[in-house]
N, C-alpha and C positions, 0 to 999 in steps of 0.2 A: 504494500500500500504506500503510495507516494505521499510526501508531506504536502499539506495545503499551502496556498499563498494566503496573504491577509490583506484586507482592505480596512483602512481607518475611515469611518463615516463622518459626515458633518456633525452628527450628534455625539461624537466621541466614543462610539462603539467600534470594536475590532472584530471583523467578520472573516471567518475562514472560508475559503472557496477553492474550487477547481474549475479551470476554464480551458477549453480546447478551441483552437482557431478554425476558421472556415468562412465561406461566404455567407452573406445575410439573405433573408432574416435568419437569425439564430434561434436556438431553443433555450429557454430559461426554466429550470425546474424549481418549483416552490413546494417545500415539504410541509408535513403536517404538524400537528400539536405534539410537542415533546418528541419529535422525530429529528433525524439529522440527514446529512447528505450522503451517508454511507448506506442508505436503504436500498432494497432490491430494485425498485423502480428507477431511482436516480442513477445508480451505477449502470443498470442495463441500458437506459436511454442514452447515457453518455457514450457508451460503446457503439450503440446503434447510430447515433449522430456522427461519430467519428468515421464509421464505415461509409456513411453517406456523404462525408465531406462537409457537414454542417457545423457551424460553431455551436458550442454548448456550454452552459454555465450552471453549476450547482453550488450551493453555499449553505452555511448554517446561520439561522437567525441568532441574534444575541440571546444568550442564556441557553442555547442549544449546541450540542456537539462540541466542536473545538473553538467556537467563538467566545468572546469575552462576555462577562456578566452572569448574573444569577437568573435562573428561569423565573423565579417568583417576582423578579423586578420587571418582567416583561409584560407586554400587552399587545392587543391586535394593532393598535396605532403604532407602537414602537416597531413591531415586526414588519408592518407595511413600510415604515421609514427605511428599515434595513433593505427590503426588497427594492424599493425605488432607488436607494443609494447604490446598490449593486448593479442594477440595470443601467443607471446613469454613468457609472465609472468603468464598468467592465464589459459593456457591449456597445456596438455601433449600429445605428439605424433601428428600424422596427424589429421587434422580437415576437416569437410565439411563446406565450406563457403556458406552462404545463403545471397546474396546481392540484396537489393531492390533499383531500380532506380540508383542514384549515387552510392549506395552500391555495385551494380554490377560492376561498373568501379573500385571501390576500391578493390573488390574481385579479379578482373583480374590483377590488379597491385600487389596485395599480392601474387597471384599465380606465377607471373613472378619473383618476388623478392625471394620467399621462396617456390619453388615447392615441396620440400621434406616434407613440413609441411601440404600439401594439399592432402586430401584423395578424394575430389570431390568438385564439384561446382554446385550450383543452383542459377540462376539469375532470378529476377522478374522484368520485365519491365526495363531491364538494360539500362543505359544511358552512355555508354562509349564516351568519348571525347565531352560531351555535351556543355562544356564551349566554344568550338570552333565552333562546327557544329550546335548547337541549339541557343546559345546566340550570339556570335560574328557575325556569319553569318547573323543573323536577325536584328542586330542593324542598325539603320538608320545612315546616315552620322552625323547627329546632336548628336545622342547618343554616337557615337565613339569619336567625338570631345569633348563632355562633360566628358567622361570617361578619356580621355587623360589629360584634363585640371584640373579636380577636383579629379581624382583618384578613383571615385566611381559614380555609378548611382543607383537609386532605380527602381526596376521593379515590377509591380503589380503581386499579387499572388492570386490564387483561394483558397488558404489554410489559409489565414490570412493576417498578416502585409506584406507590400512590401518586396521583397528581396533586400538586399544591395549587389550589384555586384561591386567588386573592380577591379582595373587594375591588382593588384597582382593575383587575382583569374584567370583572363583571361591569363596572361602571364605564370603563373605556370601551368595552364591547358595545354598550348601548350607543355610544357616540360614533361607532364605526359600522353600523348595520347598513346593509345594501338592499334588503328586501322591503324596506318601508318607503323608500323614495324612488323616483324614476331611475332606471338602470338601462342606459343605452349602450349597446355593444355593436359598433358599426364596422365589424370585421367578422370573418368566419369563426364560429364558436361550436365546439363539439363537447357535449356534456356526457360523461360516462358514469354509469352507476350499476352496482350489482343488486339483484333482487334479494340476496341473502345478507345484505349489509345490516348488521346488528348495531352498529355504532351511529350511522346516519341513515335515518329512514328514507327509503326510496321516494317517499312523498316529498321530501325536500327538493329532489331533482325536478319533480313535476312542478313544484311551486316556483323554482327558479326559471324553468322553461316558460311558464305562464307569465312571470313577472318581467323578464328581460325583454327589451325591444331591440330588434335588429333584423336585417334582411336575410341572414344565413345562420340560424341557430338550430341545432339538431340535438336530440337526446337519444342515446343508445343505452338500453337496459340489457344487462347480461344475466341470463338465467343462472341462478345458484352462485354467482360470484359474491364473495364477502367483501368486507371493508378494505382489506389489504389490496385487493385487485392486482395481485402480483404473480398469479400462475402464468405458465407460458402462454396459454390462450389469451389471458387478460393483457399480458404485455404486448401480444400481437395486435390486440384491439387498440391499445394506446398508439402503437406505431402507425397503424392504419389511419387513426384519427389525425395524427400530426401530418401524415402524408396528404390527407384530404384537405386539411387547412392550407397546406402549402400550395396544392393544386388549385383550390378555390380562390386563393389569393393571386393566382396567375404568376406564381414565382417560378422562374427557370432554375432548375437544379444544375 
C-alpha cells in the first residue's frame, strides 16, 4: 500500500489523498460515514479508472482514515468543505462525483455549491439528510435528552466500534439538508440502490429521484444488493453507470 499525499485546506485541515492522472473529466470518489479511502469501492474504481486512462481522486474527510482531526469534531458542513477543497486543489475542469452513502449527500451539496465543476453524478446507496431522517427521527426521548445534556451519544454499528453522534452533527445536518429545498442537477445523474439495503431504505432513493430536477436523472435498483454495494456484480453496475454518465455527457475517451 503506497503512502498518501496530503492537502492542507483553507480551513486548516490536513487531508490524505491518492490521485492518478489522466484526461478530464475525472472521477472523484466520496466515501461514507466513518469510512475511508481504502474501501473496496474506492480502490476498485481507482484501478478501473487507471485502466481507462481517466484521472481519479480518492481522499479521507477530516476525522476519517489518515486525515487530521477527530471524527467527533466533524460535521456534514465540514466534510463538504473538505470535498470542495479537494476538488478545487487536486482536479482540473468538470468532474464526475461518485458518492457512496453519506458521500452521496456530500456529492449533492458539492453539486449545489459548484455546479460548473460537475460533469455528472453517480450515487451509491445515497443517504441525503440522514442525520435528521434516519438518526434524529429514530432517537428515543431518552437518547434526545442525553444528547442535549452530554452533547454526544454512542450508537452501535454493524461495521465496528460504536458511532459517536454529537449534537453538533445533528444541528449542522439540519443546516445542510438537500431534500427540503429545490435541488437542480443539470448534468447526467445515475442513482444506484440495493433492495436489501438495511442501512438506507430504498424509499430514500425514490424520494431523491422525485425531488431532484434535471433532464437526465435515472434510478437503478439492484435486487438483493445490500448497503455495501461492493460485490463484483455491484461494482460492474457502478462502472457501467460512470461509463453512461461519460457517454451522456458526450465526453470523448
